[in-house]
Structures are given as structure tokens and as C-alpha cells.
VEXGU-491426 format. One record per residue (C-alpha): x, y, z. Coordinates in pm, 1 decimal, m for minus. Layout:
<nodes>
X | Y | Z $
...
</nodes>
This chain:
<nodes>
1578.6 | m370.5 | m1896.5 $
1829.8 | m653.0 | m1941.9 $
1699.1 | m1007.3 | m1966.5 $
1882.3 | m1110.2 | m1647.9 $
1720.6 | m822.6 | m1453.8 $
1379.7 | m919.8 | m1588.5 $
1440.8 | m1279.6 | m1477.1 $
1534.6 | m1168.8 | m1126.2 $
1233.6 | m941.0 | m1085.8 $
1003.3 | m1201.1 | m1239.3 $
1126.2 | m1465.3 | m994.8 $
1062.1 | m1228.9 | m704.0 $
715.1 | m1155.0 | m842.4 $
641.8 | m1527.1 | m872.7 $
764.4 | m1590.2 | m517.6 $
551.7 | m1308.8 | m375.7 $
250.9 | m1423.6 | m575.6 $
304.7 | m1775.7 | m445.8 $
296.7 | m1645.9 | m89.1 $
m25.3 | m1463.5 | m167.8 $
m178.3 | m1780.3 | m307.6 $
m76.1 | m1959.2 | 13.3 $
m266.7 | m1693.2 | 207.3 $
m573.6 | m1715.3 | m19.2 $
m590.7 | m2094.4 | m8.9 $
m522.6 | m2120.8 | 362.7 $
m794.1 | m1863.4 | 429.6 $
m1039.2 | m2049.9 | 204.2 $
m930.5 | m2377.4 | 361.4 $
m991.7 | m2248.4 | 714.5 $
m1305.6 | m2059.5 | 619.7 $
m1467.2 | m2373.0 | 474.1 $
m1375.1 | m2577.6 | 781.4 $
m1520.0 | m2303.2 | 1002.9 $
m1840.8 | m2239.7 | 808.9 $
m1915.6 | m2614.3 | 789.1 $
m1982.0 | m2592.3 | 1164.2 $
m2231.3 | m2305.9 | 1126.6 $
m2384.5 | m2315.9 | 776.5 $
m2536.6 | m2581.3 | 550.9 $
m2356.9 | m2760.6 | 269.0 $
m2622.2 | m2621.3 | 33.1 $
m2538.7 | m2259.1 | 121.3 $
m2166.2 | m2322.4 | 76.8 $
m2237.4 | m2491.7 | m257.3 $
m2437.7 | m2193.1 | m386.2 $
m2169.2 | m1943.7 | m277.8 $
m1858.4 | m2135.0 | m385.5 $
m1998.4 | m2274.4 | m710.4 $
m2296.0 | m2074.4 | m839.8 $
m2215.5 | m1717.6 | m727.8 $
m1837.1 | m1745.3 | m752.1 $
m1883.1 | m1873.8 | m1107.3 $
m2086.8 | m1561.8 | m1193.4 $
m1814.9 | m1335.3 | m1053.9 $
m1522.1 | m1521.0 | m1214.1 $
m1696.9 | m1541.8 | m1552.8 $
m1769.6 | m1167.9 | m1566.2 $
m1416.3 | m1074.5 | m1456.8 $
m1247.4 | m1324.3 | m1687.4 $
m1444.4 | m1232.9 | m1998.5 $
m1405.6 | m860.7 | m1934.3 $
m1033.5 | m840.3 | m1860.1 $
m832.9 | m1154.3 | m1946.1 $
m783.5 | m1065.2 | m2312.3 $
m685.4 | m706.5 | m2224.4 $
m428.9 | m829.1 | m1972.4 $
m270.3 | m1067.8 | m2221.1 $
m247.8 | m806.2 | m2494.9 $
m135.4 | m512.8 | m2279.9 $
134.4 | m708.3 | m2096.0 $
290.4 | m829.6 | m2421.3 $
608.7 | m661.4 | m2539.0 $
809.6 | m390.6 | m2369.0 $
686.7 | m169.0 | m2084.6 $
802.1 | 124.0 | m2302.7 $
495.0 | 207.9 | m2507.1 $
229.6 | 476.8 | m2550.0 $
69.6 | 421.1 | m2211.8 $
m205.3 | 675.2 | m2278.5 $
m349.1 | 452.8 | m2551.7 $
m294.1 | 136.7 | m2347.8 $
m476.6 | 287.5 | m2049.1 $
m760.7 | 396.2 | m2277.2 $
m789.5 | 38.5 | m2401.2 $
m788.6 | m99.1 | m2046.9 $
m1077.7 | 124.6 | m1939.8 $
m1293.8 | m55.7 | m2194.8 $
m1298.4 | m346.9 | m1948.6 $
m1548.7 | m153.8 | m1733.4 $
m1834.9 | m119.0 | m1986.8 $
m1759.9 | m474.2 | m2099.2 $
m1792.7 | m585.8 | m1736.9 $
m2124.0 | m401.5 | m1699.1 $
m2253.4 | m573.3 | m2013.0 $
m2154.7 | m922.2 | m1894.9 $
m2284.4 | m856.0 | m1541.7 $
m2626.7 | m759.4 | m1673.3 $
m2654.1 | m1046.1 | m1920.9 $
m2523.8 | m1316.7 | m1690.2 $
m2708.2 | m1172.9 | m1389.8 $
m3038.2 | m1214.5 | m1573.5 $
m2943.2 | m1571.2 | m1663.9 $
m2853.4 | m1652.2 | m1302.1 $
m3180.6 | m1499.1 | m1175.2 $
m3433.6 | m1622.0 | m1429.8 $
m3298.5 | m1920.2 | m1625.0 $
m3117.5 | m2123.9 | m1358.5 $
m3275.6 | m2322.3 | m1077.3 $
m3338.4 | m2096.6 | m775.9 $
m3236.0 | m2251.4 | m439.8 $
m3498.4 | m2313.8 | m172.3 $
m3524.3 | m1982.5 | 24.7 $
m3562.0 | m2172.2 | 353.5 $
m3222.9 | m2341.4 | 297.5 $
m3040.3 | m2067.5 | 100.1 $
m3197.0 | m1728.6 | 181.6 $
m3143.1 | m1404.9 | m15.4 $
m3028.4 | m1563.3 | m342.4 $
m3133.9 | m1263.6 | m556.3 $
m2931.9 | m1021.2 | m342.1 $
m2630.9 | m1252.2 | m374.0 $
m2647.8 | m1249.1 | m754.8 $
m2665.2 | m868.4 | m762.0 $
m2378.7 | m829.9 | m512.4 $
m2141.5 | m1068.9 | m688.6 $
m2214.3 | m909.5 | m1028.4 $
m2152.5 | m564.1 | m881.1 $
m1828.3 | m679.7 | m717.3 $
m1695.7 | m782.8 | m1060.0 $
m1759.4 | m431.6 | m1196.5 $
m1590.2 | m269.0 | m895.1 $
m1282.1 | m485.5 | m939.7 $
m1258.2 | m388.9 | m1308.5 $
m1229.4 | m22.5 | m1205.3 $
m879.4 | m103.6 | m1084.9 $
m768.2 | m282.9 | m1401.9 $
m552.8 | 1.7 | m1551.2 $
m372.9 | 31.9 | m1216.4 $
m315.4 | m344.4 | m1193.0 $
m170.7 | m376.2 | m1545.0 $
55.3 | m75.2 | m1495.0 $
184.8 | m223.8 | m1169.8 $
230.3 | m570.7 | m1320.6 $
414.2 | m438.1 | m1627.7 $
661.4 | m253.5 | m1404.8 $
691.0 | m546.4 | m1159.1 $
560.7 | m366.6 | m849.3 $
586.9 | m672.7 | m626.0 $
525.7 | m507.8 | m288.9 $
207.6 | m333.1 | m405.8 $
49.6 | m659.1 | m517.1 $
141.8 | m833.1 | m191.3 $
m1.6 | m557.2 | 28.6 $
m318.4 | m497.3 | m174.9 $
m422.5 | m859.0 | m209.1 $
m325.1 | m950.1 | 146.5 $
m529.4 | m667.3 | 297.0 $
m832.4 | m749.0 | 82.8 $
m825.7 | m1121.1 | 173.1 $
m778.6 | m1056.0 | 545.0 $
m1061.7 | m798.4 | 543.6 $
m1294.8 | m1042.0 | 370.5 $
m1205.4 | m1319.6 | 612.6 $
m1259.9 | m1108.5 | 925.6 $
m1599.5 | m982.6 | 807.1 $
m1714.5 | m1331.4 | 702.4 $
m1620.2 | m1492.0 | 1036.2 $
m1779.8 | m1207.4 | 1232.6 $
m2110.4 | m1223.9 | 1044.4 $
m2123.0 | m1606.0 | 1046.3 $
m2089.7 | m1605.3 | 1427.3 $
m2326.3 | m1315.7 | 1497.8 $
m2583.6 | m1344.8 | 1218.4 $
m2579.7 | m1697.5 | 1064.8 $
m2944.1 | m1651.1 | 956.2 $
m2838.9 | m1375.9 | 712.8 $
m2746.7 | m1644.5 | 459.9 $
m2606.1 | m1501.4 | 137.5 $
m2600.2 | m1147.7 | 279.7 $
m2287.5 | m1256.2 | 470.7 $
m2090.3 | m1359.6 | 163.8 $
m2225.8 | m1072.2 | m47.8 $
m2101.0 | m808.2 | 196.1 $
m1766.7 | m987.5 | 233.3 $
m1720.3 | m1004.9 | m145.1 $
m1799.3 | m634.3 | m189.3 $
m1553.1 | m546.5 | 88.7 $
m1283.8 | m762.6 | m73.3 $
m1295.7 | m592.5 | m415.1 $
m1333.8 | m243.6 | m263.8 $
m1021.7 | m282.1 | m47.9 $
m829.6 | m432.0 | m342.9 $
m909.6 | m144.2 | m579.7 $
m856.2 | 127.3 | m317.1 $
m507.7 | m6.1 | m235.1 $
m400.7 | 30.6 | m598.9 $
m562.6 | 374.7 | m634.5 $
m411.5 | 511.4 | m313.0 $
m66.9 | 378.4 | m405.1 $
m61.3 | 546.9 | m745.4 $
m201.9 | 872.8 | m604.5 $
94.2 | 881.7 | m366.1 $
351.8 | 742.9 | m610.2 $
289.5 | 952.0 | m921.1 $
477.1 | 1280.9 | m909.2 $
698.1 | 1161.9 | m623.2 $
1080.8 | 1173.0 | m638.3 $
1083.9 | 791.9 | m662.1 $
865.4 | 800.9 | m975.4 $
1087.7 | 1069.2 | m1129.0 $
1400.3 | 868.2 | m1047.6 $
1253.6 | 559.0 | m1217.3 $
1141.7 | 766.9 | m1521.5 $
792.1 | 627.1 | m1474.7 $
595.3 | 669.6 | m1800.3 $
285.0 | 815.9 | m1630.1 $
340.7 | 1151.5 | m1461.0 $
0.0 | 1245.2 | m1315.8 $
m300.0 | 1067.3 | m1164.8 $
m517.9 | 1232.2 | m1430.0 $
m322.5 | 1040.6 | m1695.2 $
m466.8 | 716.2 | m1553.0 $
m814.0 | 820.0 | m1668.4 $
m939.8 | 784.2 | m2028.2 $
m820.5 | 1074.6 | m2243.6 $
m820.6 | 1181.0 | m2608.0 $
m498.9 | 1288.4 | m2777.4 $
m540.4 | 1534.9 | m3062.1 $
m468.8 | 1393.0 | m3410.4 $
m415.6 | 1043.6 | m3267.3 $
m633.6 | 736.5 | m3234.2 $
m802.2 | 666.9 | m2898.5 $
m631.6 | 325.8 | m2864.8 $
m337.2 | 140.8 | m3014.0 $
m509.0 | m61.4 | m3287.5 $
m238.7 | m327.5 | m3287.4 $
m308.6 | m392.3 | m2919.8 $
m683.1 | m375.7 | m2985.5 $
m666.8 | m639.6 | m3260.7 $
m450.9 | m862.3 | m3040.6 $
m702.0 | m813.0 | m2759.5 $
m984.3 | m928.3 | m2985.9 $
m789.1 | m1242.2 | m3074.4 $
m723.7 | m1313.5 | m2709.0 $
m1088.2 | m1239.0 | m2625.6 $
m1208.5 | m1512.4 | m2858.8 $
m958.5 | m1745.3 | m2695.5 $
m1041.3 | m1635.2 | m2338.8 $
m1410.1 | m1710.7 | m2391.6 $
m1320.2 | m2069.1 | m2477.0 $
m1048.6 | m2092.2 | m2212.0 $
m1299.9 | m1992.2 | m1943.4 $
m1527.6 | m2278.6 | m2047.6 $
m1235.0 | m2519.2 | m2025.7 $
m1110.3 | m2379.4 | m1694.5 $
m1447.8 | m2369.8 | m1518.4 $
m1616.0 | m2638.4 | m1727.8 $
m1728.2 | m2857.0 | m1439.3 $
m1892.9 | m2560.8 | m1264.5 $
m2084.0 | m2470.9 | m1581.3 $
m2203.0 | m2830.9 | m1613.5 $
m2309.1 | m2832.1 | m1246.0 $
m2478.4 | m2494.1 | m1279.7 $
m2662.5 | m2535.7 | m1608.7 $
m2729.1 | m2911.0 | m1627.1 $
m2807.0 | m2981.0 | m1257.6 $
m2610.1 | m3307.0 | m1252.0 $
m2538.4 | m3254.9 | m877.1 $
m2760.9 | m3105.5 | m608.9 $
m2643.9 | m2799.6 | m413.2 $
m2523.2 | m3013.1 | m120.0 $
m2308.4 | m3235.1 | m344.6 $
m2177.3 | m2921.8 | m516.2 $
m2072.1 | m2794.0 | m173.9 $
m1880.1 | m3114.6 | m96.6 $
m1719.5 | m3110.3 | m443.6 $
m1605.5 | m2751.0 | m397.6 $
m1461.9 | m2819.2 | m51.4 $
m1265.3 | m3117.1 | m182.9 $
m1162.0 | m2911.0 | m486.0 $
m1024.8 | m2634.5 | m261.7 $
m842.1 | m2888.1 | m47.8 $
m697.5 | m3060.1 | m354.1 $
m574.9 | m2735.0 | m505.5 $
m440.2 | m2590.5 | m179.5 $
m77.6 | m2667.5 | m266.1 $
m109.4 | m2678.0 | m644.7 $
m264.4 | m2340.1 | m709.2 $
m44.4 | m2132.2 | m482.0 $
263.8 | m2247.7 | m672.7 $
154.4 | m2301.9 | m1032.7 $
m66.6 | m1995.8 | m1088.4 $
194.1 | m1738.0 | m973.1 $
459.6 | m1909.9 | m1184.8 $
232.6 | m1898.5 | m1490.3 $
134.9 | m1532.3 | m1441.7 $
483.6 | m1405.2 | m1360.6 $
682.6 | m1599.2 | m1619.6 $
431.1 | m1505.5 | m1888.5 $
558.5 | m1151.5 | m1829.3 $
919.0 | m1277.7 | m1842.8 $
881.7 | m1462.7 | m2174.3 $
682.4 | m1174.2 | m2326.2 $
957.3 | m925.8 | m2232.5 $
1261.8 | m1136.8 | m2326.6 $
1133.2 | m1274.1 | m2660.1 $
940.0 | m1083.5 | m2925.3 $
596.7 | m1210.2 | m3020.9 $
559.2 | m1343.9 | m3374.3 $
932.7 | m1370.9 | m3451.5 $
1105.1 | m1701.1 | m3525.2 $
1382.7 | m1825.9 | m3301.2 $
1644.9 | m1724.9 | m3562.7 $
1522.7 | m1361.6 | m3562.5 $
1552.1 | m1324.3 | m3183.8 $
1861.4 | m1221.2 | m2987.9 $
2039.6 | m1550.7 | m2934.8 $
2146.8 | m1471.5 | m2578.0 $
1781.1 | m1407.9 | m2490.6 $
1677.5 | m1729.2 | m2667.8 $
1930.9 | m1927.4 | m2466.1 $
1811.0 | m1774.7 | m2139.5 $
1443.3 | m1829.4 | m2224.0 $
1506.5 | m2191.9 | m2324.6 $
1703.6 | m2259.8 | m2008.1 $
1436.3 | m2101.5 | m1786.6 $
1159.9 | m2292.0 | m1966.3 $
1342.7 | m2623.3 | m1923.5 $
1399.9 | m2564.6 | m1551.5 $
1044.3 | m2442.6 | m1493.5 $
908.1 | m2757.0 | m1659.4 $
1131.1 | m2972.4 | m1440.3 $
1027.4 | m2779.4 | m1128.2 $
651.2 | m2805.0 | m1180.6 $
679.1 | m3166.8 | m1299.3 $
851.9 | m3273.5 | m978.1 $
607.4 | m3079.7 | m761.7 $
317.3 | m3235.4 | m951.6 $
459.6 | m3588.6 | m923.1 $
513.8 | m3543.1 | m548.9 $
153.6 | m3432.5 | m495.7 $
19.7 | m3715.1 | m715.3 $
218.6 | m3991.4 | m541.8 $
160.8 | m3883.5 | m183.1 $
m188.5 | m3743.8 | m242.9 $
m316.1 | m4087.8 | m340.0 $
m223.9 | m4251.1 | m7.9 $
m322.8 | m3961.1 | 219.0 $
m649.9 | m3832.4 | 67.9 $
m881.5 | m4018.3 | 303.7 $
m682.1 | m3918.8 | 612.2 $
m672.4 | m3552.5 | 507.7 $
m1050.0 | m3540.5 | 453.9 $
m1120.6 | m3720.6 | 780.9 $
m910.4 | m3471.3 | 977.7 $
m1053.0 | m3172.9 | 789.3 $
m1426.0 | m3242.4 | 778.5 $
m1489.9 | m3568.8 | 959.9 $
m1696.0 | m3852.7 | 820.9 $
m1907.1 | m3612.2 | 611.6 $
m1608.8 | m3574.2 | 374.7 $
m1405.3 | m3890.8 | 432.1 $
m1694.3 | m4125.5 | 356.3 $
m1858.7 | m4166.0 | 16.4 $
m1689.3 | m4027.6 | m293.6 $
m1474.0 | m3769.4 | m111.4 $
m1148.3 | m3972.3 | m94.6 $
m1176.8 | m4094.6 | m456.3 $
m1242.8 | m3736.2 | m564.9 $
m930.3 | m3609.4 | m388.4 $
m718.4 | m3896.5 | m525.7 $
m824.5 | m3810.9 | m880.0 $
m755.0 | m3446.0 | m810.1 $
m399.2 | m3539.2 | m705.3 $
m348.7 | m3678.8 | m1055.5 $
m511.8 | m3371.1 | m1209.0 $
m256.0 | m3153.8 | m1027.9 $
18.3 | m3312.4 | m1238.6 $
m162.5 | m3210.6 | m1558.3 $
m222.5 | m2859.9 | m1419.2 $
146.7 | m2824.6 | m1336.7 $
275.8 | m2898.2 | m1685.5 $
m2.4 | m2715.2 | m1871.0 $
49.7 | m2391.6 | m1677.4 $
411.2 | m2350.5 | m1788.5 $
376.3 | m2477.6 | m2146.8 $
69.8 | m2262.9 | m2210.4 $
220.3 | m1948.7 | m2058.7 $
515.9 | m1980.2 | m2300.5 $
297.5 | m2033.7 | m2607.2 $
62.0 | m1749.7 | m2508.5 $
358.2 | m1513.4 | m2476.2 $
505.0 | m1604.1 | m2816.5 $
213.8 | m1676.8 | m3054.2 $
142.2 | m1410.1 | m3313.7 $
m212.9 | m1294.2 | m3391.5 $
m261.2 | m1550.1 | m3671.1 $
m142.0 | m1834.2 | m3446.6 $
m373.0 | m1718.7 | m3169.2 $
m664.4 | m1718.1 | m3414.4 $
m581.0 | m2071.7 | m3529.0 $
m556.3 | m2185.1 | m3170.3 $
m903.1 | m2043.6 | m3108.4 $
m1049.2 | m2301.9 | m3348.5 $
m868.8 | m2577.6 | m3157.8 $
m1008.9 | m2442.8 | m2831.5 $
m1358.9 | m2428.1 | m2979.6 $
m1353.1 | m2796.0 | m3071.4 $
m1194.2 | m2883.8 | m2739.2 $
m1460.4 | m2689.7 | m2546.9 $
m1740.4 | m2883.9 | m2712.0 $
m1567.7 | m3220.8 | m2657.1 $
m1488.3 | m3132.9 | m2295.6 $
m1845.8 | m3038.8 | m2208.5 $
m1980.8 | m3356.7 | m2367.1 $
m1726.4 | m3574.9 | m2186.0 $
m1797.5 | m3395.8 | m1855.2 $
m2169.7 | m3459.5 | m1891.7 $
m2135.2 | m3830.8 | m1970.5 $
m1858.5 | m3906.7 | m1719.7 $
m2055.2 | m3732.5 | m1445.6 $
m2354.7 | m3952.1 | m1515.8 $
m2128.0 | m4258.9 | m1497.9 $
m1899.2 | m4170.1 | m1205.5 $
m2062.5 | m3875.1 | m1028.6 $
m1841.6 | m3584.0 | m927.0 $
m1526.0 | m3791.1 | m1000.8 $
m1623.2 | m3765.5 | m1368.8 $
m1550.7 | m3391.6 | m1359.9 $
m1188.9 | m3454.2 | m1259.2 $
m1141.8 | m3722.9 | m1525.7 $
m1281.0 | m3487.2 | m1792.3 $
m1044.6 | m3212.2 | m1673.4 $
m748.2 | m3450.1 | m1702.2 $
m846.2 | m3519.8 | m2064.0 $
m885.9 | m3147.5 | m2131.6 $
m545.0 | m3061.0 | m1985.4 $
m379.9 | m3349.7 | m2170.5 $
m497.8 | m3216.1 | m2506.6 $
m384.4 | m2862.4 | m2420.3 $
m42.8 | m2989.7 | m2309.6 $
m6.2 | m3180.6 | m2637.4 $
m78.0 | m2863.0 | m2836.4 $
161.2 | m2647.5 | m2632.7 $
448.1 | m2898.7 | m2638.3 $
406.9 | m2933.5 | m3015.7 $
434.8 | m2554.2 | m3048.2 $
745.1 | m2543.3 | m2824.0 $
911.9 | m2826.9 | m3015.9 $
836.9 | m2653.6 | m3347.9 $
958.3 | m2315.3 | m3216.6 $
1300.8 | m2444.5 | m3102.6 $
1360.7 | m2699.4 | m3379.2 $
1592.4 | m2461.7 | m3571.7 $
1805.6 | m2400.0 | m3263.2 $
2026.4 | m2619.0 | m3045.3 $
1800.0 | m2574.8 | m2741.4 $
1563.3 | m2852.6 | m2628.6 $
1368.3 | m2718.9 | m2327.9 $
1117.9 | m3008.0 | m2335.3 $
1385.6 | m3229.3 | m2181.4 $
1270.3 | m3066.7 | m1857.2 $
980.9 | m3314.2 | m1865.8 $
1221.5 | m3606.8 | m1812.4 $
1312.7 | m3671.1 | m1445.5 $
1625.3 | m3867.3 | m1364.5 $
1587.5 | m4250.0 | m1351.5 $
1694.4 | m4262.1 | m984.7 $
1431.2 | m4005.0 | m888.4 $
1164.7 | m4187.7 | m1090.9 $
1248.7 | m4509.1 | m905.6 $
1220.1 | m4321.1 | m576.1 $
869.9 | m4203.6 | m665.6 $
761.7 | m4559.2 | m759.6 $
891.6 | m4705.3 | m430.9 $
723.4 | m4424.9 | m233.3 $
392.2 | m4491.5 | m407.4 $
405.6 | m4864.7 | m324.3 $
511.2 | m4817.2 | 40.2 $
254.9 | m4544.9 | 119.6 $
m26.6 | m4737.6 | m53.1 $
44.7 | m5044.6 | 164.4 $
67.0 | m4817.5 | 468.8 $
m279.6 | m4674.5 | 397.6 $
m435.3 | m5021.1 | 362.2 $
m280.6 | m5144.8 | 688.2 $
m302.4 | m4834.2 | 908.1 $
m569.0 | m4591.8 | 786.2 $
m813.2 | m4466.0 | 886.3 $
m1031.6 | m4650.0 | 1142.0 $
m756.9 | m4805.4 | 1356.5 $
m701.1 | m4518.7 | 1599.0 $
m466.5 | m4222.1 | 1619.4 $
m153.9 | m4428.3 | 1683.6 $
m200.1 | m4609.3 | 1351.5 $
m259.7 | m4274.8 | 1182.5 $
62.5 | m4132.3 | 1326.7 $
258.6 | m4434.7 | 1200.7 $
99.0 | m4386.8 | 856.1 $
197.6 | m4018.0 | 857.5 $
552.7 | m4104.2 | 971.9 $
585.4 | m4357.0 | 689.3 $
488.6 | m4091.1 | 437.3 $
728.6 | m3840.0 | 592.3 $
1019.7 | m4083.8 | 562.7 $
934.4 | m4162.7 | 199.3 $
906.9 | m3791.9 | 120.5 $
1241.0 | m3720.5 | 287.3 $
1409.2 | m3997.5 | 85.9 $
1254.0 | m3861.1 | m234.7 $
1374.2 | m3506.8 | m158.8 $
1728.5 | m3626.6 | m83.6 $
1733.3 | m3811.4 | m416.4 $
1604.9 | m3497.2 | m586.3 $
1881.7 | m3281.9 | m434.4 $
2145.5 | m3531.7 | m545.3 $
2023.3 | m3584.5 | m904.0 $
1867.5 | m3250.5 | m1005.9 $
2156.6 | m3018.9 | m918.5 $
2090.9 | m2774.9 | m1204.4 $
1731.8 | m2723.8 | m1090.4 $
1832.1 | m2679.9 | m725.1 $
2085.5 | m2411.8 | m824.1 $
1817.0 | m2229.0 | m1028.2 $
1568.1 | m2229.2 | m740.0 $
1827.7 | m2111.0 | m489.6 $
1966.3 | m1836.5 | m712.5 $
1633.8 | m1698.2 | m832.6 $
</nodes>
């Protein structure tokens, strides 16, 4: 597939994934606002922090390394061996579910049954849901490698909507069920997700469309583990790369979910405070995650397909290098401007957003400061997602192994800083520690990118430099909206709030006009792709 075709399909995949993330975050956003009226903060804290952490840890440790390794390189490969390798995620998931399930049941603090009933059943259900989801991993990787955009949209949309409907129904009818509600909803979510992929491939394989596309898998039976006579069970090059990524993914999970591990294992916040932190965290990431995560996932595939892992820039096709450098530069500029916009306007509108969303329970206390800090953290998330997806797609096995040592040291430093900052500043300390963590990771990735392109004429890191006029626009917007918040928000009535919102809207409009006038190359890229 030509590089330009890959870029077009990747952009469509990123756009569709972004729409999915909008759906996920809006559903979570609405679900939290709804359940706050029916359930306790403690129950929400246990579900959204403790049990979700169990599920995400099992899934991440069992599959992340396999995804990275099996999506590297061309889609033309020995898919029998790749599928065999991917099925190893299931026993790995069973292992992690059992080990971590025992930790969650016997080593961590058990919530008060009168406040959070059926905790043990919740642990079992969330561990089981991780295993069920891993059963669909070979199907997911095959679809992702061949850029099946519509399948991903339909499967994940149906699973989220099903989970939402069941949760709302049970919360209204049986609020006393406690964790049974979220356990059943989680099991339904992963079951619908896996069945959508299975049903699609059962219908697709052997069809005229599959034959026309020369799809590398001909029968449904070929999606199951199989031995090939006189050949190894797996591709050992992919297996070794998977092991390297596994060591890295273990550390990356600690860095990604570090604050939840500190909350879970060190008890620095009670379950109610954990619930408030998670609600604010979901609100803060509502815009950030639905844009940045799809871009990172989709353009990882693009960079991995266009450039060959482990080769220097001189040994690559120069047309592909030029395209990759141009895309990287524009992606950096795109996420930087989105991140700056959220940081500037998030600072002045955090308290108002929390007051509208959850009332005084969220807008008083540390809630507004937490959301303001998260607005800054979004900027770090934006840049790190793109720089790290490029380095992950290009690093050879030896470079991945060296990076693992950096991640190991960073994990230890991050956990220590999280612990101490939380004792000093409460839940705000988690966000500050995450900013430090992301800053170090960005420094490593930008150093790699600079070193990679130093023997070429391309300088994609210039994407991190906005135009002076746009920078001035952001500074003026920050000053005006900050004064507006002091004068008009948030205890002076709805008329004052509307004036405050109108002030922000005018500043945002002026910023966007400046952006359209000064960043013409970026605007053309977004429109065309």
C-alpha cells in the first residue's frame, strides 16, 4: 500500500476513533452526573478507581506488548504465526487476573459492606471481563492492521451504548444492588465488543469482498491457534520484540495509572475523595482523551507502516521520510494548539464547569484547583502522545530495551513524587506528579526524534513552535478570561455567569481566527486528511 493511501486511511481511522472517544467520554460524563444523584461517592470511587484499575491493569499487561509488536511493519506477513502469538494473551490474562484478583481481595483495604456492598463479586466480575475481552484480541489486531474503520466504530459504539443502558436501568430499579450493577454492565460491555468482532469475521471471511481484497486469512478456522508442520509455532522475531515491549508496558502502565496505584495501595485518599478525584479526572480529560488517544493509536500504525523499524533515516525511502516528517510536524502543531487552548481556557472556567456539573459538592474545596491543574496536564499529554507514538514505531529492539531502563528509573521517581506531593497538596499532587512524569517522557522522545532526523534536512520538531501572533493571542485570552472569572464567577447569579461565558467565547473566536490566518499549512492538512 502506498504511503499516501496509508496516510488517508490512517486519518480516517483517527477521525473515527476520535468520534468513538467522544461517545465514551460523553457517556461516562453523563453516567457520573446521573449516578451522583442515586449512589454514594464511595461506591463511584471503588468502581471508577479500584475495580477499573484491576481491569485496565490485567488488559494492559496481557495485550499491550503484543499489539505493539504485531502492528509493526507491513500487514503482509505470516498471519498464522502472528495469530498464534496473539492467542497467548488469553493465558497471560488468566494469570494476571488470578494474581491481581487475590491482591485486590486479600491485601487491599476492603470497603465497608454497608456503604459499598458486594465488593468480592465486583473483583471477580472485572477480572473475568478482562479475560473475555482478550478473547477478541486476534480479531482486533487483524482489523486494526487492515484499517477496518467501520468495524471498530460499530463494535465499540454498540458495546458502550449497551453498557450505558443496562447501568441506567439497574441504577433506577435496583440501586441497593451496589457493585452488582457495574459488574453486570462491565461483563455486557466486553461480551458485546468481542461478539461484534467475531460475527464480522465469520461473515467476512470467504466472502467475495474478502477475495477481492486478497485478505490474508481465508477461513474462520485460521483465526484459531494452529500448528504448521516443520515450522515454529510463532514468529520468534515478533516474540522477542513482544518481550521487549512487555518489559516496557509494565513500566508504562505504572506511569500511566500511577496515581490510581498510589490511591489503591497507599490509602492516601479515602474512597469518597477518590470518587471526587475520578469525576474531576473524567471531566478534565473529556476533550483531551477523545482527540489525543485516537491520534496516537492510529498514527502509530501510519509511522510503523511508512518507515521501517531499526533503520536509520538514510536507509529509508526518502519520499516516505519526507512524508513522515511532514506529518509528524503537523501532528505536533495540531496537538500543541489543542493543548494550549484547553490549558488557557480551562483555567478560567474550571470552577464554573464543576458547579454546573455537580453543584457545590464538586465546585467547592479542591475540585476547581484539581481541574485547573488537569488543564495544564492536558498540554503535556498532547505533546507526549505524538512524540511517543513516533519513537515507539521506530525504535529497534535494542533501543526499546535501553528505554526500559529509563522507564524503570522514571517509575520509581514518579511513585515517590506522587506520594510526597499528595501528602503536601492532596489530590492536586497527583496531577503535578503526572506533569513531571510526562515532561521527562517528552524530553526523551524529542531527543530521539532530533537524533533520528539530524542527518536529513527535515526538522519536524519545529511543529512545537506556534506563531508569535497566535502566542500573543493566547496570552491576551488568558489575562482577559482570568479577570472575567474574578469579577463574574461564580456566586453572582446566572447573568454574571452568562457574561463570563460570552467573554470566553469571544476570546476563543479571536484565537481561532488568528490560528486560521497564521497556521495555513496546518489548516490545509486537517481539511485534506
